[in-house]
C-alpha positions as CSV (number, residue, x, y, z in Angstrom):
1,M,-10.9,-18.6,0.1
2,H,-7.9,-20.0,-1.7
3,R,-8.0,-17.1,-4.2
4,F,-8.1,-14.6,-1.4
5,A,-5.1,-16.1,0.2
6,L,-3.2,-16.2,-3.1
7,C,-4.1,-12.6,-3.9
8,L,-3.0,-11.5,-0.3
9,A,0.3,-13.5,-0.6
10,L,1.0,-11.9,-4.0
11,A,0.2,-8.4,-2.8
12,L,2.4,-8.8,0.3
13,G,5.2,-10.2,-1.8
14,V,5.1,-7.3,-4.2
15,A,4.9,-4.7,-1.4
16,A,7.7,-6.2,0.7
17,P,11.2,-4.8,0.3
18,A,13.5,-6.8,-1.8
19,A,16.1,-8.7,0.2
20,A,18.9,-7.6,-2.2
21,T,18.2,-4.0,-1.2
22,E,18.3,-4.4,2.6
23,E,21.8,-5.5,3.2
24,A,24.2,-3.1,1.3
25,T,24.9,0.6,0.9
26,G,27.0,-0.2,-2.1
27,Y,28.3,-3.0,-4.4
28,T,31.4,-3.9,-6.3
29,C,30.3,-5.7,-9.4
30,T,32.5,-7.8,-11.8
31,F,31.2,-8.9,-15.2
32,K,33.6,-11.3,-16.9
33,V,31.2,-12.6,-19.6
34,G,29.5,-10.3,-22.1
35,A,28.2,-9.9,-25.6
36,A,28.1,-6.7,-27.7
37,H,26.6,-5.8,-31.0
38,A,27.2,-2.8,-33.2
39,Y,24.8,-1.7,-35.9
40,A,26.3,-1.1,-39.3
41,K,25.0,-1.4,-42.9
42,G,21.5,-2.3,-41.9
43,R,22.1,-4.9,-39.2
44,F,23.6,-5.6,-35.8
45,K,27.0,-7.4,-35.9
46,P,28.7,-9.1,-32.9
47,T,31.7,-7.2,-31.6
48,K,34.2,-8.0,-28.8
49,A,33.0,-7.4,-25.2
50,G,35.7,-7.2,-22.6
51,P,35.2,-7.6,-18.9
52,V,33.6,-4.8,-16.9
53,T,34.0,-3.8,-13.2
54,L,31.8,-1.1,-11.6
55,D,31.2,0.3,-8.2
56,I,27.9,1.4,-6.8
57,A,27.9,3.6,-3.7
58,G,25.7,5.8,-1.6
59,I,22.6,3.7,-2.0
60,N,19.6,5.6,-0.6
61,Y,16.4,3.6,-1.0
62,A,14.2,6.3,0.4
63,K,15.3,8.7,-2.3
64,Q,15.6,5.9,-4.9
65,E,19.2,7.1,-5.8
66,A,22.7,5.7,-5.8
67,E,26.0,6.7,-7.3
68,R,28.2,5.0,-9.9
69,V,31.8,5.6,-8.9
70,S,34.6,5.5,-11.5
71,G,37.8,6.9,-10.1
72,E,37.1,10.5,-9.2
73,R,33.9,10.6,-11.4
74,R,30.5,10.0,-9.9
75,S,27.2,9.8,-11.6
76,V,23.7,9.5,-10.3
77,M,21.8,6.3,-10.7
78,R,18.0,5.8,-10.1
79,I,16.8,2.8,-8.2
80,I,13.9,0.6,-9.1
81,R,13.1,-2.0,-6.6
82,A,11.8,-5.5,-7.5
83,V,10.6,-8.5,-5.4
84,N,14.0,-10.2,-5.6
85,A,16.3,-7.6,-7.1
86,V,17.2,-4.0,-7.3
87,H,17.7,-2.2,-10.7
88,F,20.2,0.7,-11.0
89,L,19.4,2.9,-14.0
90,E,22.1,5.4,-15.2
91,A,21.6,8.0,-17.9
92,V,25.1,8.8,-19.2
93,G,26.5,11.3,-21.7
94,E,24.2,12.4,-24.5
95,G,21.3,10.5,-22.9
96,Y,22.5,6.9,-23.3
97,V,21.4,4.4,-20.7
98,N,23.1,1.7,-18.6
99,L,21.0,-0.7,-16.5
100,T,22.5,-2.9,-13.7
101,T,20.3,-5.5,-12.0
102,V,21.5,-7.0,-8.7
103,Y,19.6,-10.0,-7.6
104,D,19.2,-11.5,-4.1
105,R,22.3,-12.9,-2.5
106,D,23.2,-16.4,-3.6
107,S,22.5,-18.8,-0.8
108,G,25.7,-20.6,-1.4
109,S,28.0,-17.6,-1.2
110,A,28.3,-13.9,-0.2
111,T,27.7,-12.7,-3.8
112,H,24.7,-11.5,-5.7
113,S,24.1,-12.6,-9.3
114,A,23.9,-9.5,-11.6
115,V,23.3,-8.3,-15.2
116,H,24.7,-5.1,-16.7
117,S,23.4,-3.7,-20.0
118,R,24.5,-0.7,-22.0
119,H,22.6,1.1,-24.8
120,F,24.7,3.8,-26.5
121,A,26.0,4.9,-29.9
122,L,29.4,5.8,-31.4
123,L,29.4,8.2,-34.3
124,G,25.7,7.7,-34.7
125,Q,25.9,3.9,-34.9
126,P,24.0,2.0,-32.1
127,I,26.0,-0.3,-29.9
128,V,24.4,-2.5,-27.3
129,S,25.9,-4.9,-24.8
130,Q,24.9,-7.1,-22.0
131,Y,27.2,-8.7,-19.3
132,R,26.6,-11.4,-16.7
133,G,28.5,-11.6,-13.4
134,T,28.3,-11.0,-9.6
135,C,28.3,-8.2,-7.1
136,V,29.7,-8.1,-3.6
137,P,28.0,-5.9,-1.1
138,K,29.8,-3.1,0.7
139,G,28.7,-1.6,4.0
């Protein structure tokens, strides 16, 4: 009986909408801390990672889409929902990928913890970075 209850609870938990996705139609995210690595001469070497701010707008969970807004430029982001988070996947120029994960709201504040990762290359050399920060819901 306990196994059945556990399986049912897990199934319901996985199927339930993530709380992070239910409250906002967009986010403003600030990532002050990050690390970047560039590949050169057979290995990845640390490089400077400055702060990053990004805006996510037009979140449509039914279509699993959102927009990344940068000034006048907008790009489509795919949404992948998780139990306690929502992932925004963006394919940028030449097929490189950015991934932003926004977790449930922090119970002690109005912000959501978040992680932003970038996978791209410059002149054929891979550069990867990952940032930690917070997002504030809009709408």
